[in-house]
Every structure is written in C-alpha cells, then in structure tokens.
C-alpha positions as semicolon CSV with decimal commas, in nm:
position;residue;x (nm);y (nm);z (nm)
1;M;12,398;0,667;10,533
2;T;12,244;0,870;10,810
3;T;12,398;1,173;10,696
4;L;12,219;1,131;10,367
5;I;11,922;1,085;10,499
6;V;11,951;1,411;10,706
7;I;12,043;1,556;10,385
8;L;11,725;1,459;10,235
9;A;11,571;1,585;10,456
10;L;11,672;1,902;10,484
11;I;11,580;1,908;10,128
12;Q;11,287;1,848;10,114
13;K;11,166;2,064;10,425
14;E;11,333;2,359;10,207
15;I;11,135;2,235;9,915
16;K;10,810;2,244;10,147
17;E;10,890;2,613;10,277
18;I;10,917;2,705;9,879
19;I;10,619;2,613;9,797
20;R;10,437;2,775;10,049
21;D;10,558;3,103;9,976
22;R;10,420;3,241;9,707
23;V;10,547;3,536;9,653
24;I;10,880;3,320;9,610
25;I;10,723;3,100;9,347
26;L;10,591;3,456;9,157
27;M;10,965;3,536;9,127
28;I;11,094;3,219;9,023
29;L;10,838;3,211;8,770
30;A;10,799;3,573;8,676
31;M;11,110;3,706;8,684
32;P;11,338;3,551;8,436
33;I;11,029;3,530;8,233
34;I;10,985;3,936;8,245
35;N;11,326;4,012;8,235
36;L;11,407;3,751;7,910
37;V;11,136;3,920;7,739
38;V;11,134;4,245;7,805
39;M;11,532;4,292;7,852
40;G;11,513;4,096;7,487
41;Y;11,329;4,326;7,297
42;S;11,447;4,643;7,478
43;V;11,805;4,627;7,485
44;N;11,915;4,693;7,150
45;L;12,279;4,891;7,084
46;D;12,172;4,943;6,682
47;A;11,991;5,279;6,732
48;K;11,701;5,365;6,494
49;N;11,510;5,662;6,497
50;V;11,713;5,922;6,626
51;T;11,590;6,248;6,713
52;T;11,739;6,520;6,428
53;I;11,659;6,824;6,249
54;V;11,720;6,937;5,925
55;I;11,827;7,304;5,883
56;D;11,740;7,311;5,466
57;N;11,864;7,646;5,396
58;D;11,880;7,534;4,981
59;S;11,482;7,387;4,995
60;S;11,565;7,237;4,652
61;L;11,547;6,895;4,496
62;F;11,893;6,756;4,604
63;S;11,833;6,865;4,933
64;R;11,506;6,698;4,981
65;N;11,618;6,402;4,776
66;L;11,898;6,417;5,085
67;I;11,620;6,401;5,347
68;Y;11,404;6,136;5,168
69;A;11,670;5,901;5,166
70;M;11,744;6,010;5,577
71;K;11,380;5,945;5,623
72;N;11,359;5,586;5,449
73;S;11,684;5,489;5,605
74;G;11,522;5,415;5,969
75;Y;11,782;5,541;6,164
76;F;11,633;5,955;6,231
77;N;11,340;6,096;6,284
78;I;11,380;6,391;6,085
79;E;11,220;6,734;6,111
80;V;11,266;6,990;5,907
81;T;11,322;7,378;5,978
82;H;11,477;7,703;5,886
83;D;11,479;7,860;6,268
84;E;11,810;7,802;6,380
85;T;11,763;7,973;6,680
86;L;11,445;7,730;6,792
87;A;11,663;7,425;6,675
88;R;12,008;7,489;6,866
89;N;11,719;7,563;7,164
90;R;11,618;7,188;7,154
91;F;11,968;7,043;7,067
92;T;12,124;7,191;7,447
93;S;11,846;7,110;7,601
94;G;11,917;6,710;7,503
95;S;11,563;6,643;7,266
96;V;11,746;6,660;6,965
97;K;12,080;6,410;6,912
98;I;12,140;6,576;6,566
99;L;12,176;6,872;6,380
100;V;12,216;6,889;6,002
101;H;12,278;7,188;5,820
102;I;12,209;7,245;5,460
103;P;12,421;7,520;5,286
104;N;12,258;7,710;5,064
105;D;12,428;7,630;4,816
106;Y;12,418;7,292;4,819
107;S;12,197;7,269;4,462
108;R;12,424;7,512;4,279
109;G;12,743;7,295;4,431
110;I;12,641;6,964;4,312
111;I;12,559;7,141;3,961
112;S;12,866;7,305;3,932
113;N;13,029;7,011;4,045
114;S;13,259;7,178;4,331
115;N;13,315;7,074;4,690
116;I;13,033;7,149;4,918
117;D;13,093;7,125;5,313
118;L;12,774;7,006;5,488
119;L;12,787;7,067;5,836
120;I;12,657;6,838;6,083
121;E;12,601;6,832;6,467
122;T;12,649;6,561;6,721
123;D;12,545;6,512;7,103
124;A;12,836;6,344;7,210
125;T;12,726;6,270;7,542
126;D;12,654;5,947;7,470
127;P;12,824;5,887;7,171
128;S;12,689;5,540;7,121
129;S;12,343;5,644;7,027
130;T;12,430;5,848;6,779
131;A;12,732;5,632;6,594
132;N;12,551;5,413;6,314
133;A;12,304;5,694;6,229
134;L;12,654;5,881;6,134
135;Q;12,754;5,638;5,963
136;T;12,498;5,586;5,765
137;L;12,465;5,977;5,732
138;Q;12,785;6,019;5,597
139;Y;12,693;5,725;5,293
140;L;12,360;5,895;5,208
141;V;12,500;6,235;5,167
142;E;12,743;6,108;4,907
143;N;12,467;5,885;4,717
144;P;12,225;6,089;4,661
145;Q;12,435;6,323;4,487
146;S;12,604;6,090;4,303
147;R;12,260;5,990;4,123
148;E;12,086;6,327;4,106
149;I;12,429;6,453;3,937
150;Y;12,441;6,113;3,703
151;N;12,078;6,205;3,593
152;I;12,217;6,558;3,482
153;S;12,506;6,388;3,339
154;S;12,483;6,609;3,038
155;I;12,539;6,970;3,165
156;T;12,888;6,792;3,348
157;S;13,075;6,492;3,168
158;E;13,345;6,437;3,498
159;L;13,248;6,388;3,845
160;S;13,539;6,566;4,064
161;G;13,283;6,761;4,299
162;K;13,241;6,621;4,687
163;T;13,061;6,708;4,960
164;N;13,273;6,715;5,260
165;V;13,077;6,653;5,590
166;V;13,243;6,853;5,849
167;Y;13,140;6,686;6,254
168;R;13,100;6,907;6,503
169;K;13,088;6,693;6,858
170;W;12,951;6,896;7,116
171;F;12,996;6,826;7,506
172;N;13,232;6,542;7,492
173;P;13,471;6,642;7,173
174;K;13,702;6,420;7,271
175;G;13,418;6,111;7,324
176;D;13,546;6,046;7,681
177;S;13,335;5,758;7,814
178;Q;13,317;5,852;8,118
179;I;13,191;6,143;8,127
180;N;12,878;5,964;7,961
181;I;12,905;5,673;8,200
182;V;12,992;5,842;8,573
183;P;12,668;6,068;8,618
184;G;12,409;5,743;8,486
185;L;12,619;5,579;8,754
186;M;12,561;5,851;9,018
187;G;12,160;5,810;8,934
188;M;12,260;5,444;8,964
189;I;12,367;5,436;9,294
190;L;12,108;5,678;9,438
191;S;11,873;5,492;9,319
192;I;11,936;5,147;9,481
193;M;12,130;5,206;9,833
194;P;11,849;5,460;10,006
195;M;11,561;5,233;9,867
196;L;11,753;4,913;9,998
197;M;11,873;5,013;10,316
198;V;11,558;5,175;10,410
199;S;11,356;4,840;10,310
200;L;11,616;4,569;10,511
201;S;11,573;4,811;10,789
202;I;11,154;4,840;10,823
203;I;11,163;4,480;10,777
204;R;11,410;4,388;10,996
205;E;11,238;4,568;11,276
206;R;10,929;4,366;11,109
207;E;11,063;4,030;11,214
208;R;11,242;4,164;11,559
209;G;10,912;4,244;11,656
210;T;11,012;4,597;11,694
211;L;10,735;4,726;11,488
212;Q;10,473;4,577;11,620
213;H;10,620;4,759;12,004
214;I;10,602;5,108;11,813
215;K;10,265;5,057;11,701
216;S;10,102;4,928;12,005
217;S;10,285;5,266;12,174
218;G;10,009;5,506;11,964
219;V;10,275;5,654;11,693
220;G;10,116;5,661;11,344
221;P;10,247;5,508;11,028
222;F;10,338;5,859;10,861
223;I;10,524;5,988;11,171
224;Y;10,722;5,600;11,222
225;L;10,823;5,612;10,847
226;S;10,970;6,000;10,833
227;G;11,176;5,910;11,142
228;K;11,301;5,626;10,991
229;S;11,370;5,767;10,604
230;T;11,538;6,124;10,739
231;P;11,884;5,879;10,819
232;Y;11,809;5,710;10,476
233;V;11,778;6,080;10,271
234;I;12,066;6,248;10,447
235;I;12,295;5,902;10,380
236;G;12,178;5,969;10,005
237;L;12,266;6,332;10,017
238;L;12,635;6,216;10,169
239;Q;12,679;6,007;9,921
240;L;12,610;6,210;9,652
241;I;12,868;6,478;9,771
242;L;13,086;6,205;9,816
243;M;13,064;6,093;9,429
244;L;13,036;6,473;9,292
245;V;13,404;6,553;9,448
246;I;13,565;6,208;9,311
247;S;13,366;6,295;8,994
248;V;13,486;6,637;8,959
249;A;13,783;6,600;9,106
250;I;13,942;6,189;9,054
251;L;13,759;6,089;8,713
252;N;13,746;6,458;8,557
253;V;13,405;6,487;8,478
254;P;13,317;6,842;8,437
255;M;13,056;7,044;8,636
256;K;12,900;7,306;8,433
257;G;12,603;7,361;8,578
258;S;12,473;7,484;8,913
259;Y;12,592;7,265;9,219
260;S;12,249;7,463;9,363
261;Q;12,030;7,299;9,126
262;L;12,234;6,947;9,145
263;L;12,134;6,926;9,512
264;G;11,735;7,053;9,489
265;I;11,712;6,760;9,194
266;S;11,894;6,488;9,359
267;S;11,718;6,561;9,678
268;L;11,320;6,516;9,543
269;F;11,497;6,190;9,377
270;I;11,638;6,076;9,674
271;V;11,327;6,116;9,888
272;L;11,156;5,943;9,569
273;S;11,377;5,634;9,550
274;V;11,297;5,617;9,980
275;V;10,970;5,671;9,903
276;I;10,974;5,394;9,692
277;G;11,149;5,131;9,902
278;V;10,902;5,228;10,225
279;S;10,640;5,102;9,974
280;F;10,784;4,808;9,860
281;T;10,788;4,697;10,268
282;T;10,410;4,699;10,199
283;L;10,406;4,401;9,953
284;I;10,652;4,150;10,130
285;A;10,750;3,987;10,450
286;N;11,105;3,935;10,468
287;Q;11,418;3,976;10,404
288;L;11,475;3,779;10,128
289;Q;11,202;3,875;9,888
290;A;11,313;4,237;9,984
291;M;11,633;4,120;9,815
292;Q;11,467;3,957;9,481
293;L;11,130;4,280;9,472
294;L;11,433;4,516;9,476
295;S;11,740;4,309;9,245
296;F;11,440;4,263;8,968
297;Y;11,317;4,617;8,990
298;F;11,684;4,776;8,941
299;L;11,718;4,512;8,700
300;F;11,438;4,643;8,518
301;S;11,464;5,056;8,584
302;N;11,838;4,986;8,487
303;M;11,780;4,835;8,147
304;L;11,526;5,077;8,082
305;S;11,618;5,425;8,157
306;G;11,901;5,442;7,870
307;F;12,184;5,369;8,103
308;L;12,303;5,005;7,959
309;S;12,244;5,085;7,560
310;P;12,104;5,424;7,401
311;F;11,728;5,476;7,514
312;E;11,617;5,588;7,131
313;A;11,749;5,194;7,016
314;M;11,436;5,071;7,239
315;P;11,112;5,031;7,081
316;Q;10,844;5,258;7,153
317;W;10,663;5,026;7,385
318;S;10,975;4,966;7,593
319;Q;11,017;5,374;7,540
320;W;10,702;5,452;7,725
321;L;10,813;5,187;8,013
322;G;11,100;5,359;8,045
323;N;10,980;5,683;8,091
324;L;10,763;5,549;8,373
325;I;11,093;5,485;8,545
326;P;11,255;5,791;8,801
327;L;11,605;5,683;8,695
328;T;11,513;5,743;8,354
329;H;11,491;6,160;8,408
330;F;11,710;6,187;8,670
331;M;12,015;6,085;8,434
332;R;11,874;6,336;8,161
333;L;11,879;6,617;8,425
334;I;12,239;6,527;8,575
335;R;12,384;6,498;8,270
336;G;12,209;6,784;8,103
337;I;12,311;7,007;8,445
338;M;12,691;6,826;8,502
339;V;12,794;6,816;8,132
340;K;12,622;7,043;7,919
341;G;12,551;7,384;8,205
342;N;12,194;7,385;8,080
343;S;11,984;7,498;8,380
344;I;11,665;7,269;8,485
345;T;11,417;7,561;8,250
346;L;11,571;7,441;7,982
347;M;11,516;7,080;8,087
348;S;11,195;7,095;8,268
349;N;10,982;6,819;7,994
350;D;11,236;6,528;8,212
351;L;11,181;6,779;8,601
352;L;10,767;6,755;8,536
353;H;10,799;6,386;8,400
354;L;10,983;6,339;8,741
355;A;10,781;6,511;8,965
356;A;10,504;6,348;8,791
357;V;10,617;5,975;8,901
358;F;10,707;6,151;9,230
359;L;10,308;6,258;9,318
360;A;10,193;5,949;9,159
361;I;10,401;5,731;9,385
362;I;10,337;5,951;9,723
363;V;9,944;5,878;9,598
364;I;10,050;5,479;9,558
365;G;10,242;5,501;9,901
366;Y;10,005;5,660;10,122
367;F;9,761;5,408;10,014
368;L;9,988;5,042;10,030
369;I;10,111;5,209;10,386
370;T;9,739;5,299;10,532
371;N;9,623;4,981;10,442
372;R;9,879;4,744;10,545
373;W;9,920;4,950;10,885
374;A;9,524;4,948;10,942
375;K;9,560;4,558;10,906
376;G;9,867;4,565;11,210
377;K;10,103;4,370;10,978
C-alpha cells in the first residue's frame, strides 16, 4: 500500500512539472497535429506533374494529340520545344526528369501503318519519381495513335503498325536504389549530427552553470559560439570524408564530379546545420526540450525534402515549404555532383537557394542570440 502511495505521489509530481513547462505542452499538442496534417497531405508515392520536355520534330495533329493526352493525364508538367540543346542542359541539371523525342516521321508512320520508334529519356537517379508517369506514357503513346488511325480507317484497313517506346535511363541505368538513397542519407546525417551535438553541448553548459561563468568573464556571445561551434564543423567534415570513403569503396556509389566542389558545398551545409542548432538553443531551456524540438525538425525536414518520397508528388504548398529546408537543395546538389558529375554552375538554382537560406538563418540567429545573451539567460 505504501509503495502504491509513493508511485501515485511521483505520478502527481511529474504531471505538475509537465503542466508547468509550456514548451513541452506545446510540443505534446502541436507536434502530432502538425506532423499528421502536413505529412499526411505531403507524403505521396504517386508522383504527378513530373517535369517533362517534349521535343516535337513532327508538329502534326498526331504529335499534338499525344502531348494533349499527356497534359490531361495529370502526370506530366510539359514544355514543348524544338531546341534539343536547351532540353539536354535542363535534363542534365536535374530540373527536367523526362525527355520525349517525337520523330519527324511520326505522323507519316501512323498514316502508312508502319512501325515507329519513340525515344523516352529518363533521369533514373530516383526511379520512383518517374515510374508511374512512364507507365502512363506507355499507354498514352499507343492510345492516341489507335484513335486517330480509327478515324482515318478509309486510308488503311488493317492496323499492323506499332509505336515502339525506346527507353534510355540516364545516370542510373540499372536502377540501383543505393545510388539514390546513399547521397540522401549523407545529407540527412550531416543535417542531424552537427546540429544535435552543438545544441546539447550548449544546453549542457547552461544547465551546469558553466555558461554564466563564461559570460561573467566578459566573453562576447559570438566569440563564445565561434569557439563552441568550430569543433562540430570539423567533426561534420570528418563524417563527410568517412561517408564518402564508405559510399565509393564499399557501396559502389559513383563519384563522377569534383571532390573540391563537393567539399565546398558540404562545408556550407555543415556550417548551416550548426548555426540552426545554435539558434534552437535560444528557444529551449533543457536537453529534453532540445531532443523534442530537434526530432520534430528532423522529421519535418526529411519528409518535405524529397528524401522518403518524390518531391514532385507533393502538393504545391508542400513544395514551397520544402524549398525552405536546406536539406532539399543539398540533396539535389550532392546527387548532382556524385551521380551525374555536374558542376555547381549547372546547379546554380539550388546553390542560390541554399545560400539564401544560409543568409536568412544567419540573420535570424544573430537576433535570437543577441536577445538571449542580453537577457543573461
């Protein structure tokens, strides 16, 4: 009986402590709701509106009919062009996932009831992002043809012609999943570990009272944080080198691009992760709150960055949120350098996005840190 009373007293005490902590109450209520609503609408394995360029060398009723059917399917976000060089550059940079080449004899082949080859080039670094779209395209390639041939049945009485879809998978012709997953995992680890370690280290010093002694010695906030953060940036770079060795030597992930460019982009991303971790420490009071807030950020970041599901499958508002997350652009950059051999100039859009997020976090962090330090907390 005494044991039960003690247990009940401890339960009552713990509940009172939880109720007093407004941050924990907010996380208990807000985190499940936000995660469930945002992720429930955002995570979707059926990727639609896949960026596609159609190089229409025929410009006929039949080619326009195919393009119209592709647009109506909802699986393609189509741009029609005759400039193959422009299309190739956008495809290589990763801003376009599918290239459809309509030959100049497409309509003549349909009318003459002969076989036609239709070349479809796909970015296979993330096969799941184009799989359903390609299945739809396989059907649409033949369906408009059959309908149009039926309408001109007076020309031919037998339907022996066929459109042969020729697929060419770029960057990952075998469809190996690790070629897509491993660079994404590298980005996720470099996002999590430096941020987590620097946050817990600063909060631990605050809880022990060490930070108050440092403040009383006259050390400024940015001198303190520079000295505190630099070791974790170095740890992040060491983790990067270790992961690169394992990826290339053991997991057989190709490294087609520049090591120096990869190191430069990764350094920027690691510093950004550390700055975010430092900024989080201005909003929380203890290590428990740190773990809760950081776990929420990690889940939110991983889901909306396109790591676990195709970015194109998310609704437009989720893509806007995803573009605010540094991991989204870093994964595109690291995949582009490692798998495609792209230079950072070819991926300038993602590089500018990452730099803009970096500057915004620096400014926000500056005001948060200055305000917290001025209050002596």
